[in-house]
C-alpha positions in Angstrom: 33.1 -0.8 -36.5 34.7 -1.2 -33.3 34.9 2.5 -32.2 31.6 2.8 -32.7 30.4 1.5 -29.4 33.2 4.1 -27.7 30.5 7.2 -28.8 28.2 6.2 -26.4 30.0 5.7 -23.5 31.3 9.5 -24.3 27.7 10.7 -23.5 27.7 10.7 -19.0 25.2 11.5 -16.7 26.6 13.7 -13.8 27.3 10.8 -11.7 29.3 8.8 -14.0 31.1 12.0 -15.2 32.4 13.1 -11.5 33.4 9.6 -11.3 35.4 9.8 -14.4 36.9 13.4 -13.5 38.0 12.2 -10.5 39.7 9.0 -12.3 41.4 11.4 -14.5 43.0 13.6 -12.0 43.8 10.8 -10.1 45.9 9.8 -13.2 47.3 13.9 -13.4 45.0 15.0 -16.8 43.9 18.7 -16.6 40.0 19.1 -17.5 38.9 21.6 -19.9 34.9 22.4 -20.2 33.0 23.8 -22.6 29.3 24.2 -23.5 26.6 25.6 -25.9 23.5 24.2 -28.3 25.8 22.8 -31.2 22.7 23.2 -32.9 24.1 22.4 -36.2 27.6 21.6 -36.5 29.9 23.8 -38.4 32.9 25.2 -38.6 33.2 27.6 -36.3 32.1 25.0 -33.8 35.2 22.2 -34.7 37.4 25.8 -34.4 35.9 26.1 -31.1 35.8 22.6 -29.8 40.0 22.0 -31.1 40.7 25.2 -29.5 39.2 23.9 -26.0 40.6 20.9 -26.9 44.1 21.9 -26.9 43.8 24.0 -23.3 43.9 20.5 -21.3 44.2 17.2 -21.6 40.3 15.9 -21.4 37.7 17.7 -23.2 34.2 17.3 -21.6 31.5 19.6 -23.2 28.0 20.9 -21.8 25.0 20.6 -24.0 21.6 22.4 -23.5 18.7 20.3 -23.4 15.9 20.9 -25.6 14.0 22.6 -22.5 16.9 24.5 -21.9 17.1 25.6 -25.9 13.4 26.5 -25.7 14.0 28.8 -23.0 16.8 30.4 -24.5 14.4 32.0 -27.1 16.8 30.8 -30.1 13.5 31.0 -32.0 10.3 28.6 -32.8 12.2 26.0 -34.9 15.1 25.6 -32.0 16.2 23.4 -32.0 16.5 21.5 -34.9 18.2 18.8 -33.6 17.0 17.2 -30.8 19.6 17.1 -27.1 20.3 12.8 -27.9 21.6 13.5 -31.5 23.3 16.6 -30.9 25.0 14.6 -27.8 25.7 11.6 -30.4 27.1 14.2 -33.0 29.8 15.8 -30.3 30.9 12.2 -28.9 31.7 11.4 -32.5 34.5 13.9 -32.5 37.9 12.6 -31.3 38.9 15.9 -29.7 35.5 15.7 -27.3 36.5 13.4 -24.3 33.1 13.6 -22.5 29.6 15.3 -23.4 26.6 15.8 -20.5 23.1 17.4 -21.8 22.2 19.9 -19.0 18.8 20.9 -18.3 19.0 24.4 -16.5 18.9 27.7 -18.3 23.0 27.9 -17.9 26.0 24.9 -17.3 26.7 26.7 -13.9 25.9 23.8 -11.6 28.1 21.5 -13.5 31.0 23.7 -13.7 31.1 23.9 -10.0 30.4 20.6 -9.8 33.0 19.5 -11.9 35.6 22.3 -11.4 37.5 22.3 -14.6 41.3 23.7 -14.7 39.9 25.6 -18.0 36.8 26.9 -18.9 36.1 27.5 -22.7 33.2 29.7 -24.4 33.5 30.3 -28.3 32.4 34.1 -29.4 32.5 38.0 -28.3 32.3 37.1 -24.6 34.6 38.9 -21.6 36.3 36.6 -19.1 33.9 38.5 -16.4 30.8 37.7 -18.3 30.7 34.0 -18.6 28.9 31.8 -16.2 31.6 30.4 -13.5 34.5 32.6 -14.3 34.9 33.6 -10.5 34.7 30.0 -9.2 37.6 29.0 -12.2 39.6 31.7 -11.1 39.3 31.2 -7.6 40.5 27.8 -7.5 43.5 28.5 -9.5 41.7 27.9 -13.0 41.7 29.6 -16.5 39.2 31.3 -18.2 40.0 31.4 -22.3 37.8 33.1 -24.8 37.8 31.9 -28.6 38.0 34.3 -31.4 34.5 33.8 -33.4 34.8 32.0 -36.6 33.1 34.8 -38.8 30.6 33.8 -41.4 29.9 30.4 -39.3 26.7 30.6 -36.7 23.3 28.2 -36.4 21.7 30.9 -36.6 22.5 32.4 -39.4 22.4 29.5 -41.4 18.9 29.1 -40.3 18.6 32.8 -41.4 19.8 31.8 -44.7 17.9 28.9 -45.4 14.4 30.8 -44.3 15.5 33.2 -47.4 16.1 30.5 -50.0 12.5 29.2 -49.9 
């Protein structure tokens, strides 16, 4: 049970995360950032997170707060899992080095504050549609789009559950 104490320490507020990023950079580490709701973790999330982790030495995951998810209009029952549960599950993953919950509609503020070396988005986005892409590219960073793992989405899972009733 020794490692159980590490998990909550991987969940950061912005000030502590900024300090951690400074330390990582001082140590010569590269930083990757991705974000999402991560409401029901599934194979697609695991694939996307593992790909994001391979892009740099350290992986930061931004998680939409409950209020932010509501504003995204993903459905009246969403989020299914609250932000603390979602952050804890992500923090328990070995490939994730830091988790931060953000309340804004987009992670723009986080991205421009932390300035990761690599910005990773899963899905059918184009680079120019990714929030913060201009700033990351202008800073010499990279933007990576991970392919979708077909058949795996939280919205799809919720829809299948609704039809099985």
